[in-house]
C-alpha positions in Angstrom: 205.9 22.5 136.7 203.0 20.1 137.3 202.7 18.7 140.8 200.2 15.9 141.5 200.3 16.4 145.3 196.9 18.2 145.4 195.2 15.7 143.2 196.6 12.8 145.4 195.1 14.5 148.5 191.7 14.8 146.8 191.5 11.3 145.5 192.9 9.7 148.6 189.3 9.9 149.8 187.5 6.7 148.6 184.1 8.3 148.1 185.5 11.1 145.9 187.6 8.6 143.9 184.7 6.2 143.4 182.2 8.9 142.5 184.6 10.4 140.0 185.5 7.1 138.3 181.9 5.8 138.2 180.7 9.0 136.4 183.0 8.5 133.3 180.8 6.3 131.2 177.7 8.5 131.5 179.7 11.5 130.6 181.4 10.1 127.5 178.5 11.3 125.2 179.6 14.9 126.1 182.5 14.5 123.8 180.9 12.8 120.8 177.1 13.5 120.6 177.3 17.0 119.1 179.9 16.1 116.5 178.2 12.8 115.7 174.8 14.6 115.1 176.5 17.3 113.0 178.3 14.7 110.8 175.2 12.5 110.6 173.0 15.3 109.2 175.8 16.8 107.1 176.6 13.5 105.3 172.9 12.9 104.7 172.2 16.4 103.3 175.6 17.5 102.1 175.1 20.8 104.0 177.2 22.1 106.9 174.4 24.6 107.7 171.9 21.8 108.3 174.4 19.8 110.2 175.3 22.8 112.4 171.6 23.5 112.9 170.9 20.0 114.1 173.8 20.1 116.5 172.7 23.5 117.7 169.2 22.2 118.4 170.7 19.4 120.5 172.8 21.9 122.5 170.1 24.5 122.9 167.6 21.8 124.1 170.1 20.9 126.8 170.7 24.6 127.7 167.0 25.4 128.0 166.0 22.5 130.3 169.2 21.9 132.4 168.4 24.7 134.9 165.0 23.2 135.6 166.6 19.8 136.2 169.2 21.5 138.5 166.4 23.2 140.5 164.6 19.9 140.8 167.8 18.2 142.0 168.4 21.0 144.6 164.8 20.5 146.0 164.2 16.8 145.7 167.5 15.1 145.0 168.9 13.6 141.8 167.7 10.0 141.7 164.4 10.4 139.9 165.9 12.9 137.4 168.7 10.5 136.5 166.4 7.5 136.1 164.1 9.4 133.8 166.8 11.1 131.7 168.7 7.9 131.5 165.8 6.3 129.6 164.6 9.3 127.5 168.1 10.4 126.2 168.9 7.2 124.3 165.3 7.0 123.0 165.6 10.5 121.5 168.9 9.7 119.8 167.6 6.5 118.3 164.6 8.4 116.9 167.0 11.1 115.6 168.9 8.6 113.6 165.7 7.2 112.1 164.5 10.7 111.2 167.8 11.7 109.6 167.9 8.5 107.5 164.5 9.4 106.1 165.8 13.0 105.5 162.9 14.4 107.6 164.2 17.8 108.5 161.8 19.0 111.2 161.6 15.7 113.1 165.4 15.5 113.0 165.7 19.0 114.6 163.0 18.1 117.2 164.6 14.9 118.2 168.0 16.6 118.4 166.5 19.1 120.8 164.8 16.3 122.8 168.1 14.5 123.2 169.7 17.6 124.6 166.8 18.3 126.9 167.1 14.8 128.4 170.9 14.6 128.7 171.6 13.0 132.1 172.9 15.7 134.5 175.8 13.6 135.9 178.4 16.3 135.6 176.6 18.9 137.7 175.8 16.3 140.4 179.5 15.5 140.7 180.5 19.2 140.9 177.8 19.8 143.6 179.1 16.8 145.5 182.7 18.1 145.3 181.6 21.6 146.5 179.9 20.0 149.6 182.8 17.6 150.4 185.8 20.0 150.0 185.8 23.1 152.1 189.4 24.1 151.3 189.5 26.3 148.1 192.8 24.8 146.9 191.5 21.2 147.1 188.2 22.3 145.4 190.3 23.9 142.6 192.2 20.7 142.2 189.0 18.7 142.1 187.5 20.9 139.5 190.8 20.8 137.5 190.6 17.0 137.6 187.0 17.4 136.4 188.1 19.6 133.5 190.9 17.2 132.6 188.4 14.4 132.5 186.1 16.4 130.2 189.0 17.2 127.9 190.1 13.6 127.8 186.5 12.8 126.9 186.7 15.5 124.2 189.9 13.7 122.9 188.3 10.2 123.0 184.9 11.4 121.7 185.9 13.0 118.4 188.4 10.1 117.8 185.6 7.6 118.4 183.4 9.6 116.0 186.2 9.6 113.4 186.5 5.8 113.8 182.8 5.3 113.4 182.7 7.5 110.3 185.7 5.8 108.8 184.7 2.2 109.5 180.9 2.3 109.9 178.8 5.4 109.8 177.9 8.6 111.7 174.7 6.9 112.8 176.7 4.2 114.6 178.4 7.0 116.6 175.0 8.4 117.7 173.9 4.9 118.7 177.0 4.5 120.8 176.3 7.8 122.5 172.8 6.5 123.3 174.2 3.3 124.8 176.7 5.2 127.0 174.0 7.5 128.3 171.8 4.6 129.3 174.5 2.5 130.9 176.3 5.5 132.5 173.1 6.7 134.2 172.3 3.4 135.7 175.8 3.0 136.9 175.9 6.5 138.5 172.8 5.7 140.5 175.1 3.4 142.6 177.7 6.1 143.3 178.6 7.3 146.8 177.4 10.8 145.8 173.8 9.6 145.5 173.9 7.4 148.5 174.8 10.3 150.8 173.0 13.1 149.0 171.2 15.5 151.3 168.8 18.3 150.2 169.9 21.7 151.5 167.3 23.7 153.5 166.0 26.7 151.5 166.4 30.2 152.9 165.2 32.1 149.7 161.9 32.0 147.9 163.2 33.9 144.8 162.1 32.4 141.5 165.4 33.5 140.0 167.4 31.1 142.1 171.2 31.8 141.7 170.4 34.5 139.1 169.5 36.7 142.0 173.0 36.5 143.4 175.2 39.5 142.8 177.7 38.9 139.9 176.1 35.7 138.7 174.3 37.2 135.7 177.5 38.8 134.6 179.3 35.4 134.8 176.6 33.8 132.7 177.0 36.6 130.0 180.8 36.0 129.9 180.4 32.2 129.6 177.8 32.6 126.9 180.1 34.8 124.9 183.4 32.8 125.2 181.7 29.4 124.8 180.5 30.4 121.3 184.2 30.2 120.4 184.0 26.5 121.0 181.2 26.1 118.5 183.1 28.1 115.9 186.1 26.0 116.6 184.3 22.7 116.2 182.6 23.6 112.9 185.6 25.4 111.6 187.9 22.4 112.2 185.3 20.1 110.5 185.3 22.4 107.5 189.1 22.6 107.5 189.2 18.8 107.4 186.7 18.8 104.5 188.8 21.3 102.6 191.8 19.0 103.2 189.8 16.1 101.7 189.6 13.9 104.8 186.5 14.3 107.0 187.9 12.0 109.7 190.8 14.5 110.2 188.3 16.7 112.1 188.1 14.3 115.0 191.9 14.0 115.2 192.5 17.8 115.2 189.8 18.4 117.8 191.3 15.6 119.9 194.7 17.3 119.7 193.2 20.6 120.8 191.6 18.9 123.8 194.9 17.3 124.7 196.4 20.7 124.9 193.5 21.9 127.0 193.9 18.9 129.4 197.5 19.7 129.9 196.6 23.3 130.7 193.9 22.2 133.2 196.3 19.8 134.9 198.9 22.5 135.3 196.4 25.0 136.5 195.0 22.8 139.3 198.4 21.6 140.5 199.4 24.9 142.1 198.1 28.1 143.8 197.8 31.4 141.8 198.4 34.8 143.3 196.0 36.7 141.0 192.2 36.9 142.0 189.9 34.5 140.1 188.4 37.3 138.0 191.8 38.4 136.8 192.8 34.8 136.0 189.6 34.5 134.0 190.4 37.6 131.9 194.0 36.3 131.2 192.8 32.8 130.2 190.1 34.2 127.9 192.6 36.5 126.2 195.1 33.7 125.6 192.3 31.6 124.2 191.4 34.4 121.7 195.1 34.6 120.7 195.3 30.9 120.1 192.2 30.8 117.9 193.4 33.8 116.0 196.6 31.9 115.1 194.5 28.9 114.0 192.6 31.1 111.6 195.7 31.6 109.5 196.2 29.2 106.6 198.4 26.2 107.8 199.3 22.8 106.5 197.6 20.0 108.5 200.7 19.0 110.6 201.4 22.7 111.5 197.7 23.2 112.2 197.8 20.3 114.6 200.8 21.8 116.5 199.1 25.2 116.8 195.8 23.5 117.9 197.6 21.8 120.8 199.0 25.2 121.9 195.7 27.0 121.4 194.0 24.5 123.7 196.2 25.2 126.7 194.1 28.1 128.0 190.7 26.5 127.4 190.5 24.2 130.4 191.7 26.9 132.9 188.9 29.1 131.7 186.4 26.3 132.3 187.9 25.6 135.7 187.7 29.2 136.8 184.1 29.6 135.6 183.2 26.6 137.9 185.1 28.2 140.8 183.3 31.5 140.3 179.9 29.8 140.2 180.7 27.9 143.4 181.9 31.1 145.1 179.0 33.3 144.1 176.0 30.9 144.6 174.6 29.7 147.9 174.6 26.0 148.9 170.8 25.7 148.3 171.3 26.8 144.7 174.5 24.8 144.1 173.3 22.4 141.4 171.1 24.9 139.7 174.0 27.4 139.6 176.2 24.8 137.8 173.4 24.0 135.4 173.0 27.7 134.5 176.7 27.9 133.8 176.5 24.7 131.8 173.4 26.0 129.9 175.2 29.2 129.0 178.2 27.2 127.9 176.2 24.9 125.7 174.0 27.6 124.4 177.1 29.5 123.4 178.4 26.4 121.7 175.1 26.0 119.8 175.3 29.6 118.7 178.8 29.1 117.4 177.9 25.9 115.6 174.9 27.5 113.9 176.6 30.8 113.0 179.7 28.9 111.9 177.6 26.7 109.7 176.1 29.7 108.0 179.5 31.4 107.5 180.9 28.2 105.9 178.2 28.2 103.3 180.0 31.2 101.7 183.4 31.5 103.3 186.4 29.1 104.0 187.1 27.5 107.4 189.4 30.3 108.5 186.3 32.6 108.8 184.8 30.4 111.4 188.0 30.2 113.4 188.5 34.0 113.2 184.9 34.4 114.5 185.8 32.2 117.4 188.9 34.3 118.2 186.7 37.4 118.2 184.1 35.8 120.5 186.8 34.8 123.1 188.3 38.3 123.0 184.9 39.9 123.5 184.4 37.6 126.5 187.7 38.7 128.0 186.7 42.3 127.6 183.3 41.7 129.1 184.9 39.9 132.1 187.3 42.7 132.6 184.5 45.3 132.7 181.8 43.4 134.6 183.3 40.9 137.0 
């Protein structure tokens, strides 16, 4: 059963409640930018491989630069980073649309990477703030669960918004909308309690590796990189399934249903305590995710596929929550934001790998191949977590 008692205790504190609420607009592009870029390029070129490559460049650009932004935030605070990224991110997306409409392949990929590299780091700022404010592990788990549910709700709203833009306007309009949210959300978050009370932690280590020097952290990054590629395979596989069904807008609906199942799983996970250690919980969640994606790889009619997608999503949010808990547990306070950016970078790099590899698969194989590849990636991640964490 789901109890809201822990969530009520967390958000009874006004500064936590306000920071959480004020961050929503700036994080909305998380759920729509990658898919919007994929569909923008795919509709212009009639190639899933090119669409997947553009989306992968966006994600990899974010993954490569985010740790540097996280280290800067740990050392100097987040304000200057948020102002700069809040301006550059929408500029890169507007330039991306212009390049895609001219069918300029290289500039399209470069601007996609630039958009990823300048994505405003609001999520990691919120997670670092929660870690500092909540000493009790149960409340921190509830806060990260609420975070995960918010992200899943964004992944519900985002694809549906993209589907709406594709159906009634264009994929380019979805990219412009993401740019507007990034700009407005960054400016709004600058007024949050998290930034008004932010304090830079005193450094006790001079290691250039930051949190990567902490025992167990590299193994966590490897596991996250592996299982997150399943999300990329899922996204491009569902897009291909919708195309095979003759309705491109169906992709947003099916991905939204998967995210709804994930949000339910995250809410249930954070509402209670669990007797197993975090690492064992991680292995179980990843194994269940692999099972769910394996079922989706079988051939189903759309309404049956939608039902299985909701069930397959249930284990996804708990896996993401546990990875944040492990990152907070392993890293020191002085590396907190950078640690979260490394986890996020691994997550997004994995998504990019899944998108690109899935796009290549779909040039010669049906959608079920990409979904089966996602199941294999999640199973490999469970095995890796069992052996190394």
